VOMAR-373374 format. One record per residue (C-alpha): residue in three letters; z, x, y; residue number from 1. Coordinates in nm, 3 decimals. Example, Ala and Ser with C-alpha at 12.3 -4.5 7.8 and 13.67 -1.06 7.14 Angstrom:
<lobas>
@vexvex->ALA; c3->0.780; c1->1.230; c2->-0.450; torza->1 .
@vexvex->SER; c3->0.714; c1->1.367; c2->-0.106; torza->2 .
</lobas>
This chain:
<lobas>
@vexvex->MET; c3->4.870; c1->-1.272; c2->1.914; torza->1 .
@vexvex->VAL; c3->4.591; c1->-1.530; c2->1.938; torza->2 .
@vexvex->ALA; c3->4.738; c1->-1.664; c2->2.264; torza->3 .
@vexvex->TRP; c3->4.679; c1->-1.325; c2->2.430; torza->4 .
@vexvex->SER; c3->4.317; c1->-1.293; c2->2.314; torza->5 .
@vexvex->GLN; c3->4.021; c1->-1.424; c2->2.508; torza->6 .
@vexvex->ALA; c3->3.874; c1->-1.719; c2->2.321; torza->7 .
@vexvex->ARG; c3->3.515; c1->-1.592; c2->2.337; torza->8 .
@vexvex->LYS; c3->3.617; c1->-1.269; c2->2.159; torza->9 .
@vexvex->LEU; c3->3.769; c1->-1.450; c2->1.862; torza->10 .
@vexvex->CYS; c3->3.448; c1->-1.616; c2->1.742; torza->11 .
@vexvex->ARG; c3->3.183; c1->-1.357; c2->1.825; torza->12 .
@vexvex->VAL; c3->2.967; c1->-1.200; c2->1.558; torza->13 .
@vexvex->ARG; c3->3.050; c1->-0.839; c2->1.482; torza->14 .
@vexvex->LEU; c3->2.792; c1->-0.570; c2->1.543; torza->15 .
@vexvex->SER; c3->2.602; c1->-0.499; c2->1.220; torza->16 .
@vexvex->ILE; c3->2.489; c1->-0.135; c2->1.202; torza->17 .
@vexvex->GLN; c3->2.176; c1->-0.055; c2->1.003; torza->18 .
@vexvex->PRO; c3->2.213; c1->0.293; c2->0.846; torza->19 .
@vexvex->GLY; c3->1.918; c1->0.530; c2->0.828; torza->20 .
@vexvex->TYR; c3->1.720; c1->0.776; c2->1.038; torza->21 .
@vexvex->GLU; c3->1.743; c1->0.565; c2->1.355; torza->22 .
@vexvex->PHE; c3->2.121; c1->0.550; c2->1.325; torza->23 .
@vexvex->GLY; c3->2.149; c1->0.929; c2->1.304; torza->24 .
@vexvex->TYR; c3->1.911; c1->0.971; c2->1.596; torza->25 .
@vexvex->LEU; c3->2.111; c1->0.721; c2->1.800; torza->26 .
@vexvex->VAL; c3->2.447; c1->0.887; c2->1.732; torza->27 .
@vexvex->GLY; c3->2.312; c1->1.237; c2->1.800; torza->28 .
@vexvex->ALA; c3->2.144; c1->1.141; c2->2.128; torza->29 .
@vexvex->THR; c3->2.445; c1->0.938; c2->2.243; torza->30 .
@vexvex->CYS; c3->2.688; c1->1.223; c2->2.167; torza->31 .
@vexvex->SER; c3->2.472; c1->1.485; c2->2.338; torza->32 .
@vexvex->ASP; c3->2.333; c1->1.305; c2->2.645; torza->33 .
@vexvex->GLY; c3->2.475; c1->0.953; c2->2.648; torza->34 .
@vexvex->THR; c3->2.760; c1->0.773; c2->2.820; torza->35 .
@vexvex->VAL; c3->2.984; c1->0.516; c2->2.654; torza->36 .
@vexvex->GLY; c3->3.179; c1->0.297; c2->2.895; torza->37 .
@vexvex->LYS; c3->3.413; c1->0.004; c2->2.852; torza->38 .
@vexvex->ASN; c3->3.128; c1->-0.244; c2->2.806; torza->39 .
@vexvex->TYR; c3->2.807; c1->-0.040; c2->2.802; torza->40 .
@vexvex->VAL; c3->2.617; c1->0.242; c2->2.632; torza->41 .
@vexvex->SER; c3->2.377; c1->0.438; c2->2.854; torza->42 .
@vexvex->LEU; c3->2.144; c1->0.738; c2->2.839; torza->43 .
@vexvex->VAL; c3->1.963; c1->0.897; c2->3.137; torza->44 .
@vexvex->VAL; c3->1.693; c1->1.157; c2->3.066; torza->45 .
@vexvex->ASN; c3->1.382; c1->1.305; c2->3.230; torza->46 .
@vexvex->ASP; c3->1.140; c1->1.237; c2->2.943; torza->47 .
@vexvex->GLU; c3->1.007; c1->0.882; c2->2.913; torza->48 .
@vexvex->ALA; c3->0.902; c1->0.928; c2->2.548; torza->49 .
@vexvex->PHE; c3->1.255; c1->1.039; c2->2.455; torza->50 .
@vexvex->ALA; c3->1.404; c1->0.741; c2->2.640; torza->51 .
@vexvex->ALA; c3->1.161; c1->0.501; c2->2.470; torza->52 .
@vexvex->LYS; c3->1.247; c1->0.641; c2->2.124; torza->53 .
@vexvex->TYR; c3->1.619; c1->0.610; c2->2.202; torza->54 .
@vexvex->ALA; c3->1.571; c1->0.249; c2->2.319; torza->55 .
@vexvex->ASP; c3->1.376; c1->0.166; c2->2.003; torza->56 .
@vexvex->SER; c3->1.643; c1->0.324; c2->1.781; torza->57 .
@vexvex->LEU; c3->1.920; c1->0.144; c2->1.969; torza->58 .
@vexvex->THR; c3->1.748; c1->-0.192; c2->1.924; torza->59 .
@vexvex->ARG; c3->1.670; c1->-0.133; c2->1.554; torza->60 .
@vexvex->VAL; c3->2.021; c1->-0.013; c2->1.467; torza->61 .
@vexvex->THR; c3->2.227; c1->-0.267; c2->1.661; torza->62 .
@vexvex->GLY; c3->1.993; c1->-0.562; c2->1.706; torza->63 .
@vexvex->LEU; c3->2.083; c1->-0.565; c2->2.076; torza->64 .
@vexvex->SER; c3->1.810; c1->-0.554; c2->2.339; torza->65 .
@vexvex->ALA; c3->1.797; c1->-0.214; c2->2.512; torza->66 .
@vexvex->ARG; c3->1.646; c1->-0.190; c2->2.860; torza->67 .
@vexvex->LEU; c3->1.435; c1->0.107; c2->2.965; torza->68 .
@vexvex->GLU; c3->1.411; c1->0.153; c2->3.341; torza->69 .
@vexvex->ALA; c3->1.291; c1->0.419; c2->3.584; torza->70 .
@vexvex->VAL; c3->1.572; c1->0.562; c2->3.799; torza->71 .
@vexvex->THR; c3->1.632; c1->0.845; c2->4.044; torza->72 .
@vexvex->ARG; c3->1.940; c1->1.062; c2->4.063; torza->73 .
@vexvex->PRO; c3->2.050; c1->1.344; c2->4.293; torza->74 .
@vexvex->SER; c3->1.993; c1->1.706; c2->4.191; torza->75 .
@vexvex->GLY; c3->2.234; c1->1.956; c2->4.341; torza->76 .
@vexvex->TYR; c3->2.007; c1->2.243; c2->4.240; torza->77 .
@vexvex->LEU; c3->1.689; c1->2.104; c2->4.396; torza->78 .
@vexvex->GLY; c3->1.864; c1->1.934; c2->4.686; torza->79 .
@vexvex->ARG; c3->1.669; c1->1.609; c2->4.639; torza->80 .
@vexvex->ASP; c3->1.649; c1->1.305; c2->4.415; torza->81 .
@vexvex->VAL; c3->1.471; c1->1.354; c2->4.083; torza->82 .
@vexvex->PRO; c3->1.306; c1->1.083; c2->3.872; torza->83 .
@vexvex->GLY; c3->1.430; c1->0.992; c2->3.528; torza->84 .
@vexvex->PHE; c3->1.461; c1->0.710; c2->3.279; torza->85 .
@vexvex->ARG; c3->1.768; c1->0.513; c2->3.179; torza->86 .
@vexvex->VAL; c3->1.827; c1->0.317; c2->2.861; torza->87 .
@vexvex->ARG; c3->2.126; c1->0.086; c2->2.873; torza->88 .
@vexvex->ILE; c3->2.284; c1->-0.200; c2->2.687; torza->89 .
@vexvex->VAL; c3->2.575; c1->-0.393; c2->2.830; torza->90 .
@vexvex->SER; c3->2.782; c1->-0.542; c2->2.552; torza->91 .
@vexvex->SER; c3->3.145; c1->-0.505; c2->2.456; torza->92 .
@vexvex->ARG; c3->3.030; c1->-0.516; c2->2.093; torza->93 .
@vexvex->ALA; c3->2.851; c1->-0.178; c2->2.129; torza->94 .
@vexvex->SER; c3->3.122; c1->0.003; c2->2.321; torza->95 .
@vexvex->GLY; c3->3.497; c1->0.011; c2->2.334; torza->96 .
@vexvex->SER; c3->3.776; c1->0.214; c2->2.182; torza->97 .
@vexvex->ARG; c3->3.600; c1->0.311; c2->1.859; torza->98 .
@vexvex->PRO; c3->3.434; c1->0.654; c2->1.814; torza->99 .
@vexvex->VAL; c3->3.099; c1->0.683; c2->1.998; torza->100 .
@vexvex->GLY; c3->3.163; c1->0.340; c2->2.140; torza->101 .
@vexvex->GLY; c3->3.112; c1->0.076; c2->1.875; torza->102 .
@vexvex->LEU; c3->2.828; c1->0.265; c2->1.712; torza->103 .
@vexvex->ILE; c3->3.041; c1->0.421; c2->1.436; torza->104 .
@vexvex->PRO; c3->3.234; c1->0.159; c2->1.235; torza->105 .
@vexvex->LYS; c3->3.611; c1->0.186; c2->1.251; torza->106 .
@vexvex->GLY; c3->3.763; c1->0.388; c2->0.970; torza->107 .
@vexvex->THR; c3->3.452; c1->0.597; c2->0.898; torza->108 .
@vexvex->ALA; c3->3.496; c1->0.862; c2->1.167; torza->109 .
</lobas>
């Protein structure tokens, strides 16, 4: 089994989740508006304050550095690009095959 595993994944530190208000906020926002990929967690919204609060919660809960960046995306309704804000972390420790990425510890969901 060890021969099939990548060496860097055997010795990495597991993600330590800090329970509390920020954790609930993070899970709720991720489930409603977020995206969990193979090695990233992302949220794109129109409101900068909401994105900043999500980034702060993500950093406090996981200890990983969340990036907040201005983005544009196409709007089919308006027929033009609209501005927004994206919060994203790229880490296989915060995503993967567990519920809501790696945000909910295995066995608790």
